[in-house]
Structure formats: C-alpha cells, structure tokens
C-alpha positions as CSV (number, residue, x, y, z in Angstrom):
1,M,0.0,0.0,0.0
2,Q,1.1,3.5,-0.8
3,I,-0.2,6.0,1.7
4,K,-0.5,8.9,-0.8
5,D,-4.2,9.9,-1.2
6,K,-5.4,7.3,1.4
7,V,-7.8,7.9,4.2
8,V,-6.2,6.7,7.4
9,V,-7.4,6.3,11.0
10,V,-4.9,6.1,13.9
11,T,-5.9,5.3,17.4
12,G,-3.6,6.2,20.3
13,G,-2.6,9.1,18.2
14,A,-2.1,11.7,20.9
15,S,1.5,10.6,21.7
16,G,4.3,8.1,21.1
17,I,3.9,5.6,18.3
18,G,0.4,6.8,17.2
19,K,1.5,10.5,17.0
20,S,4.6,9.5,15.0
21,L,2.5,7.4,12.6
22,S,0.0,10.2,12.1
23,E,2.7,12.7,11.3
24,R,4.4,10.3,8.9
25,F,1.2,9.4,7.1
26,A,0.6,13.1,6.6
27,R,4.0,13.6,5.2
28,E,3.5,10.7,2.8
29,G,0.6,12.5,1.3
30,A,-2.4,10.9,2.9
31,R,-5.7,12.4,1.7
32,A,-6.9,12.5,5.4
33,V,-5.6,11.4,8.8
34,V,-8.1,10.9,11.5
35,V,-6.4,11.0,14.9
36,S,-8.1,9.3,17.9
37,D,-7.2,9.0,21.5
38,I,-8.7,9.3,25.0
39,N,-6.4,12.3,25.5
40,K,-8.3,15.3,24.0
41,A,-5.5,17.8,24.4
42,G,-3.0,15.3,22.8
43,V,-5.4,14.7,19.9
44,E,-5.7,18.4,19.3
45,A,-2.0,18.8,19.4
46,T,-1.4,16.0,16.8
47,V,-4.1,17.4,14.5
48,A,-2.5,20.9,14.7
49,D,0.9,19.5,13.8
50,I,-0.3,17.8,10.6
51,A,-3.2,20.1,9.5
52,E,-1.0,21.9,7.0
53,L,-0.1,18.6,5.3
54,T,-3.4,16.8,5.1
55,E,-7.0,17.0,6.1
56,A,-6.7,16.2,9.8
57,R,-9.5,15.4,12.1
58,G,-9.5,14.5,15.8
59,I,-12.0,12.3,17.5
60,V,-11.8,11.5,21.2
61,A,-12.5,7.8,21.8
62,N,-11.8,5.1,24.4
63,V,-11.0,2.1,22.2
64,G,-11.9,-0.3,25.1
65,K,-15.5,0.6,24.5
66,E,-17.1,-0.8,21.4
67,E,-19.7,2.0,21.0
68,E,-16.9,4.6,20.9
69,V,-14.9,2.6,18.3
70,T,-18.0,2.3,16.2
71,A,-18.7,6.0,16.5
72,L,-15.1,6.7,15.4
73,V,-15.5,4.6,12.3
74,D,-19.0,5.9,11.5
75,A,-17.9,9.5,11.7
76,T,-14.9,8.9,9.4
77,L,-17.0,7.1,6.8
78,A,-19.6,9.9,7.0
79,E,-17.0,12.5,6.2
80,F,-14.7,10.8,3.8
81,G,-16.7,7.9,2.4
82,H,-14.3,5.1,3.1
83,I,-11.3,4.1,5.2
84,D,-8.2,2.7,3.4
85,L,-6.1,2.0,6.5
86,F,-7.2,1.6,10.1
87,C,-4.3,1.6,12.6
88,S,-5.5,0.0,15.8
89,N,-2.6,1.2,17.8
90,A,-3.7,2.2,21.3
91,G,-2.5,0.0,24.1
92,I,-1.6,-0.1,27.8
93,F,0.9,-1.8,30.1
94,T,0.2,-3.5,33.4
95,A,3.0,-5.0,35.4
96,G,2.7,-8.1,37.5
97,G,1.6,-11.7,37.2
98,E,-1.4,-13.9,37.9
99,N,-2.3,-12.0,41.0
100,V,-2.9,-8.8,39.2
101,S,-6.5,-7.8,40.0
102,T,-9.3,-9.2,37.8
103,E,-10.3,-5.6,37.1
104,A,-6.9,-4.7,35.8
105,W,-6.8,-7.9,33.7
106,Q,-10.1,-6.9,32.2
107,S,-9.0,-3.4,31.5
108,I,-5.8,-4.4,29.6
109,W,-7.7,-7.1,27.8
110,D,-10.3,-4.6,26.5
111,I,-7.7,-2.1,25.3
112,N,-5.0,-4.5,24.0
113,V,-7.2,-7.1,22.5
114,M,-10.9,-6.2,22.2
115,S,-10.1,-2.8,20.6
116,H,-8.8,-4.7,17.6
117,V,-12.0,-6.8,17.6
118,F,-14.2,-3.7,17.9
119,A,-12.2,-2.0,15.0
120,A,-12.6,-5.1,12.8
121,R,-16.4,-5.3,13.4
122,A,-16.8,-1.6,12.6
123,V,-14.6,-1.2,9.6
124,L,-14.6,-4.5,7.8
125,P,-18.1,-4.3,6.3
126,S,-17.3,-1.2,4.2
127,M,-13.9,-2.5,3.3
128,L,-15.3,-5.8,2.2
129,E,-17.9,-4.1,0.1
130,R,-15.2,-2.1,-1.7
131,G,-13.0,-5.2,-2.0
132,E,-10.0,-3.6,-0.4
133,G,-8.7,-2.2,2.9
134,Y,-5.8,-2.5,5.3
135,L,-5.7,-3.2,9.0
136,L,-2.5,-2.4,10.9
137,N,-2.8,-3.7,14.5
138,T,-0.1,-2.8,17.0
139,S,1.0,-5.7,19.1
140,S,4.6,-6.0,20.4
141,A,7.6,-8.3,20.2
142,A,6.1,-9.5,23.5
143,G,3.3,-11.0,21.4
144,L,5.7,-13.1,19.5
145,L,8.1,-13.9,22.4
146,S,7.1,-12.9,25.9
147,Q,7.2,-10.1,28.4
148,V,9.2,-10.5,31.6
149,G,7.6,-8.8,34.5
150,S,4.1,-8.7,33.0
151,A,1.8,-11.6,32.4
152,P,-1.1,-9.3,31.4
153,Y,0.9,-7.6,28.7
154,S,2.4,-10.8,27.4
155,V,-1.0,-12.6,27.2
156,T,-2.9,-9.7,25.6
157,K,-0.2,-9.1,23.0
158,H,-0.1,-12.8,22.1
159,A,-3.9,-12.6,21.7
160,A,-3.5,-9.5,19.5
161,I,-1.2,-11.5,17.2
162,G,-3.6,-14.4,17.1
163,F,-6.5,-12.2,16.1
164,A,-4.4,-10.4,13.4
165,E,-3.4,-13.8,12.0
166,W,-7.0,-14.9,11.9
167,L,-8.1,-11.8,10.1
168,S,-5.4,-12.3,7.5
169,I,-6.3,-15.9,7.0
170,T,-10.1,-15.3,6.8
171,Y,-10.2,-12.1,4.7
172,G,-6.8,-12.1,2.8
173,N,-8.4,-13.5,-0.3
174,R,-11.1,-10.9,-0.2
175,G,-8.9,-7.8,-0.6
176,I,-8.1,-7.2,3.1
177,K,-4.5,-6.7,4.0
178,V,-3.4,-7.2,7.6
179,S,-0.1,-6.3,9.4
180,A,1.0,-6.7,13.0
181,L,3.4,-4.1,14.4
182,C,5.7,-5.8,16.8
183,P,8.4,-3.5,18.2
184,Q,10.7,-4.0,21.2
185,A,11.5,-0.9,23.2
186,V,10.4,2.4,21.7
187,R,10.8,5.8,23.4
188,T,7.3,6.5,24.6
189,A,5.5,7.3,27.8
190,M,5.1,3.5,28.3
191,T,8.9,2.8,28.4
192,A,9.5,6.1,30.3
193,V,7.9,4.4,33.4
194,G,10.0,1.3,33.0
195,A,7.8,-0.9,30.8
196,G,10.1,-2.8,28.5
197,D,8.5,-3.8,25.2
198,G,9.2,-7.4,24.2
199,G,11.6,-8.1,27.0
200,V,13.8,-5.7,29.1
201,A,13.7,-2.1,27.9
202,G,16.6,-1.4,25.6
203,L,17.5,-5.1,25.1
204,D,18.2,-4.4,21.4
205,G,18.2,-0.6,21.6
206,M,15.6,2.0,22.3
207,L,14.1,3.2,19.0
208,E,12.6,6.7,18.5
209,P,9.0,6.6,17.3
210,E,10.1,8.2,14.1
211,Q,12.4,5.3,13.3
212,L,9.5,2.9,13.9
213,A,7.4,4.9,11.5
214,N,10.0,4.4,8.8
215,T,9.7,0.6,9.2
216,V,5.9,0.8,9.1
217,I,5.9,2.7,5.8
218,E,8.4,0.2,4.3
219,T,6.3,-2.8,5.4
220,L,3.0,-1.4,4.3
221,E,4.5,-0.9,0.8
222,K,5.5,-4.6,0.7
223,E,2.2,-5.6,2.4
224,E,4.0,-8.0,4.7
225,F,2.3,-9.3,7.9
226,L,5.0,-8.7,10.4
227,V,6.3,-5.2,11.0
228,L,9.6,-5.6,12.9
229,P,11.3,-2.3,13.7
230,H,13.8,-4.5,15.6
231,P,14.8,-7.1,13.0
232,E,16.5,-9.2,15.7
233,V,13.0,-10.3,16.8
234,L,12.8,-12.6,13.7
235,T,15.9,-14.4,14.9
236,Y,14.5,-14.8,18.4
237,M,11.3,-16.2,16.9
238,R,13.2,-18.8,14.9
239,R,15.2,-19.8,18.0
240,K,11.9,-20.2,19.9
241,T,10.3,-22.4,17.4
242,D,13.5,-24.4,16.7
243,D,14.0,-25.4,20.4
244,Y,11.1,-24.3,22.7
245,D,12.7,-25.6,25.9
246,R,16.1,-24.0,25.2
247,W,14.3,-20.7,24.5
248,L,12.3,-21.0,27.7
249,G,15.6,-21.6,29.6
250,G,17.1,-18.4,28.1
251,M,14.0,-16.5,29.0
252,R,14.2,-17.7,32.6
253,R,17.7,-16.3,32.8
254,L,16.5,-13.0,31.4
255,N,13.7,-13.0,33.9
256,D,16.2,-13.6,36.7
257,K,18.3,-10.6,35.6
258,F,15.1,-8.5,35.4
259,E,14.1,-9.5,38.9
260,D,17.6,-8.9,40.3
261,A,17.8,-5.5,38.7
262,Y,14.3,-4.6,40.0
263,R,15.2,-5.8,43.5
264,K,18.4,-3.7,43.6
265,R,16.5,-0.7,42.4
266,E,13.9,-1.1,45.1
267,E,16.7,-1.5,47.7
268,S,18.4,1.7,46.6
269,Q,15.2,3.6,47.0
270,D,14.7,2.5,50.6
C-alpha cells in the first residue's frame, strides 16, 4: 500500500507511536488522517501538527468501549466515504503476574485485544464491500516472544497477534491486508515508566517513534504481515520455534536478571 491519497485512522494518536505514525502518514501525502485517543489535548496537538499537510480530524474515543470505536468509524465514513487504512494502535501496560486484579486484567484485555476486535467489526463491512482495505494492528515483540515482569501484557499481546493472523487468513483473499506491528523498546510514555516492550527495555536498543514509522511505511509498501522495527526479533522467533525448551531456559535467565535489577533498584530507594 502506498499512503498517498489514502484515508487513514490512527488510534492512540495523541503521543508516542500513534502520533509519529499520524505525522508520517501526513508527510506521505495521505488524503486524510483521523487521529483518535482518549487524551483530548493530545489529539488536538497532533491534529494541529499535521493540519497543513493533510485533512486532519481529531476524534476522542476510548478504544476499550465498542460503541466509541463504532462511532469513530462511522464519523470517518460519513465525512470521507471510506477508510483505506485503520491503525488500531492504542495500548496499555500492566506490570505483575497472575495475582494482578481481575479488574486490571479486564482493562488491559479490553484495550490491548478487544479494541482490535471492535475495530474489525466496525470497519470490515465497508472494506469488504469495496473489496479492499488495510488493518494495521499494534501488538509487540512480546506477542511473538514474551514479556518478563508482566503476564497481562504478554498474554494480551499474544492474543492480538492471534487475532491479526485470523483476520489475514479469513479475509486475505477478499482484498483485506493485515499487518501486525511488533516492536521491542520504543521511546514513549510507556517505556519512560520502566515498561520494556518485548523483554527488558533497551535489550536491542531503544528506538525513537520516528524510526519505527519508517519501518511501518516500508512494510506497508511490501504488504507483509510482520512489521519488525527491531529485526532481531525474527531471529528470536526462529530460536523459539526451533527449540522451545532451550528458548524458555534463556527467558528464565532473562527473567532472573530482570528480577535482580528490580530488587536492587527497590533497595536503593529504601
């Protein structure tokens, strides 16, 4: 897909990856970029930044609520007639394991998984009617590998990958393209508070959001499923599938290092 003259929707567009994608799509000549986020001020700032480059619209929406995702899609269709690319990008991080509260598990599930389901329900009918459309779902390297220190993040990002795969299998022969964005650490508000993406933050280097946007554009042009800003992730995936038990052993060692570093940090703050 070439972004020029396309109508694009980006959720989580107030900051970080979503903001960078919105800006890059505008520079690529998109006909329109619809920026959505729960953060109204951030949405307005992103729209202001790209308004001279494209038709920019801001719509506040909580992607964990289906009615708000549906309203976002309906408003875009009403104004622009169709959606070429829907970037279901918004996500959250929750640290901890199986004892994280059920409420917190449900919240991250709704935002990291069900938001993709809600987007597909809302946007696929019009895309299928036209016989074309593109879904870019942000997951994480954690969805292909794992996330030390966070069961909820790892589980939901795996689920996001599974749903994107299913969409591609089910609708790929009907004109629908699907890609899954799977970075490791990217300099965003999420990593600023210590949430490593795809392992320990900075394991293979902390990318700037603008660097990630370059990889997104390149992958969309090739219409490949996996968007890997950190190419090392592909090697890790191959090691995982080649010898699962050996890979798990390596991840246990990584987890031990993470727990040791966390313990030392906590002790230093006492």
